[in-house]
C-alpha positions, 0 to 999 in steps of 0.5 A, spaced: 335 764 610 339 760 605 345 765 605 345 765 613 345 757 613 351 757 608 355 762 612 354 758 618 356 752 615 362 755 613 363 759 619 363 752 623 368 749 618 373 755 619 372 755 627 374 747 627 381 748 623 387 749 628 389 755 630 395 755 626 391 754 620 387 761 621 394 765 620 393 770 615 395 768 608 401 772 605 399 775 598 405 779 598 409 773 597 412 771 590 408 767 585 411 761 582 408 758 576 409 752 571 405 750 565 405 746 559 405 752 555 405 760 556 403 766 551 405 773 553 400 778 551 405 784 553 400 789 549 394 787 553 398 786 560 396 779 561 400 772 560 396 766 558 398 759 561 395 753 559 396 745 560 397 743 567 397 750 570 400 750 577 401 757 581 404 757 588 404 763 593 406 762 600 403 755 602 397 756 597 397 752 591 392 753 585 392 748 579 387 748 573 387 747 565 388 754 564 390 761 567 390 768 565 395 772 569 393 780 569 398 785 571 399 792 571 404 797 572 411 797 573 414 796 580 421 800 582 425 794 579 421 793 572 418 787 574 410 787 573 405 787 578 400 781 578 393 784 580 389 778 578 388 770 576 383 767 572 383 760 572 378 755 568 378 747 568 378 743 574 380 748 578 383 746 585 386 751 591 390 748 596 392 751 603 395 747 609 388 746 612 383 746 606 382 744 599 376 747 595 375 745 588 370 748 582 370 749 575 372 757 575 376 761 580 378 768 580 384 771 585 383 778 586 390 780 589 389 786 590 382 785 594 386 778 597 379 774 595 379 768 591 372 767 588 370 760 586 364 758 582 361 752 578 360 745 582 364 748 588 366 743 594 370 745 600 374 740 604 377 741 611 379 735 614 373 730 614 368 735 613 365 737 606 361 742 604 358 743 596 355 749 593 355 753 587 359 759 589 365 760 594 368 766 596 375 766 601 378 772 604 385 771 605 386 776 610 381 773 615 380 766 613 373 767 612 369 762 607 362 763 605 358 758 600 352 759 597 348 755 592 348 760 586 353 759 581 355 759 573 349 756 569 351 752 563 348 757 558 341 755 556 338 761 554 341 766 559 348 766 556 355 763 559 357 766 566 350 768 568 348 767 576 343 762 577 339 763 583 335 758 588 341 753 589 342 749 595 348 748 600 350 741 602 355 738 606 357 733 612 360 735 619 364 729 622 363 728 629 368 725 634 368 718 636 365 719 644 367 711 645 360 709 647 355 711 643 348 712 647 344 709 641 343 701 641 346 698 635 341 695 630 340 688 631 343 683 626 338 681 620 336 673 620 
């Protein structure tokens, strides 16, 4: 039942977005980056970016304290093909219609899916939803939030999925001009 409710909440948030915001993300657009430090690990096919990392692709921006960029193969012009971004430390994903925050995120460019875990919040206009894990399909614009997430370790070890969390949120309601409920009487 919790997963159904989480899906319904996410669907309502996305349905409230303007039509222009529902357009497909261009995951083939170049990825621009900026960071305080870069370390190329060529034999491992990855790049480590640390310190105020900012990645921009089309109209989407991803920021974090640290990010590992994994690449595979070579394309015709000899440039590597980025296949995955792993971000940690105050991760924020911003798109024109929404902003999501978490502690960790993985952007799988091949699947065109961003998965965020650890204290997730999704804000779209005045609507807010919080949970443990958020998955954003960049092709469809569908976002799913559930209560599971990454535990702090304990006896389970870091990165172990926890169960039983809850999804919470608040939806804005348009001002309808005259409330049908009487105003509370002033205290004397």
